[in-house]
C-alpha positions as a printed NumPy array, in Angstrom:
array([[ -5.454,  -9.884,   6.126],
       [ -4.399,  -6.681,   7.91 ],
       [ -5.327,  -2.977,   7.112],
       [ -2.24 ,  -0.832,   6.698],
       [ -2.565,   2.574,   8.544],
       [ -2.215,   5.38 ,   6.128],
       [ -2.529,   8.899,   7.158],
       [ -2.888,  12.201,   4.769],
       [  0.529,  13.617,   5.291],
       [  2.131,  14.852,   2.446],
       [  5.238,  12.427,   3.241],
       [  5.409,   9.782,   5.877],
       [  7.557,   6.595,   6.665],
       [  6.215,   4.01 ,   9.035],
       [  6.812,   0.265,   9.606],
       [  3.789,  -2.456,  10.175],
       [  4.497,  -5.854,  12.035],
       [  3.076,  -8.658,   9.658],
       [  2.777, -12.316,   9.236],
       [  6.024, -12.094,   6.763],
       [  8.21 ,  -9.525,   9.104],
       [  8.326,  -6.044,   9.854],
       [  7.993,  -4.069,   6.645],
       [  8.909,  -0.346,   6.021],
       [  6.895,   1.765,   3.949],
       [  6.795,   5.285,   2.963],
       [  4.055,   7.412,   1.319],
       [  3.851,  10.36 ,  -0.458],
       [  1.127,  13.007,  -2.213],
       [  2.394,  13.854,  -5.931],
       [  0.863,  17.116,  -6.305],
       [  1.695,  16.895, -10.139],
       [ -0.478,  13.608, -10.608],
       [ -2.889,  14.182,  -8.06 ],
       [ -2.27 ,  10.793,  -6.7  ],
       [ -0.945,   8.901,  -3.476],
       [  2.455,   6.796,  -4.14 ],
       [  4.203,   4.302,  -1.838],
       [  7.848,   3.085,  -1.379],
       [  8.747,  -0.354,  -0.287],
       [ 11.831,   0.487,   2.086],
       [ 14.505,  -2.365,   3.062],
       [ 15.861,  -3.112,   6.376],
       [ 19.115,  -0.844,   5.171],
       [ 16.889,   2.356,   4.256],
       [ 17.08 ,   1.634,   0.822],
       [ 14.125,   1.754,  -1.364],
       [ 13.324,  -1.708,  -2.778],
       [ 10.156,  -0.954,  -4.479],
       [  9.717,   2.817,  -5.722],
       [  6.65 ,   4.763,  -6.744],
       [  3.799,   2.275,  -6.083],
       [  0.233,   4.203,  -7.396],
       [ -1.961,   3.87 ,  -5.172],
       [ -5.046,   3.252,  -7.178],
       [ -8.161,   0.891,  -6.627],
       [ -9.257,  -1.252,  -9.141],
       [ -6.055,  -3.576,  -8.788],
       [ -5.904,  -6.765,  -6.543],
       [ -2.365,  -6.576,  -6.   ],
       [ -0.056,  -3.624,  -6.354],
       [  2.945,  -5.48 ,  -5.932],
       [  2.641,  -8.206,  -7.935],
       [  5.867,  -9.152,  -9.872],
       [  8.088,  -7.42 ,  -7.745],
       [ 10.412, -10.536,  -7.426],
       [ 11.532,  -9.891,  -3.912],
       [ 11.343, -13.035,  -1.839],
       [  9.438, -11.203,   1.594],
       [  6.505, -10.293,  -0.323],
       [  6.233, -13.443,  -2.417],
       [  2.803, -14.866,  -2.107],
       [  1.501, -11.029,  -0.653],
       [ -0.504,  -8.797,  -1.95 ],
       [ -1.42 ,  -5.158,  -1.215],
       [ -4.723,  -3.257,  -2.493],
       [ -6.549,  -0.368,  -1.919],
       [-10.294,   0.02 ,  -1.036],
       [-12.48 ,   3.027,  -1.645],
       [-15.268,   3.031,   0.957],
       [-16.914,   6.108,  -0.593],
       [-16.993,   4.789,  -3.847],
       [-15.667,   8.151,  -5.548],
       [-12.299,   7.378,  -5.989],
       [ -8.895,   8.052,  -3.769],
       [ -7.349,  10.727,  -5.971],
       [ -7.926,  13.128,  -3.365],
       [ -5.17 ,  14.391,  -0.469],
       [ -7.831,  14.233,   2.347],
       [ -9.74 ,  11.043,   1.416],
       [ -6.184,   9.005,   2.379],
       [ -6.664,   7.013,   5.333],
       [-10.151,   7.656,   5.855],
       [-12.387,   6.605,   3.012],
       [ -9.098,   5.216,   0.394],
       [ -7.478,   2.25 ,   2.948],
       [ -5.086,  -0.053,   2.2  ],
       [ -5.085,  -4.14 ,   3.045],
       [ -2.239,  -6.637,   2.915],
       [ -2.979, -10.566,   2.459],
       [ -0.52 , -12.845,   3.33 ],
       [  0.468, -16.645,   1.711],
       [ -2.087, -19.076,   2.261],
       [ -4.909, -16.847,   3.195],
       [ -8.097, -17.255,   1.61 ],
       [ -9.765, -13.858,   1.665],
       [-11.601, -12.659,  -1.445],
       [ -9.991,  -9.136,  -2.63 ],
       [-12.755,  -6.789,  -3.546],
       [-11.379,  -6.58 ,  -7.234]])
């Protein structure tokens, strides 16, 4: 399991080196919904998954994507404050993102 680094910036693109290769993401704040979202970006720069709502309470935000490189992986948000992650400033501080990989035995918090 790894923690995916998050920063409370209105829009940020970044890469993470994982057990399944280098993965590219874009996180962004949606003012209308008062919520953080994420896109998964392919190696060619195209969005492969768009608009993943980064909410707590789900143990796999990428389940059912059909993408081979993510098969068996799970991404989930954890709120260490207990107050929910629907704030701009809490993103990356008390609202944290984790990813597990095929064959891992860690238990998700949900």
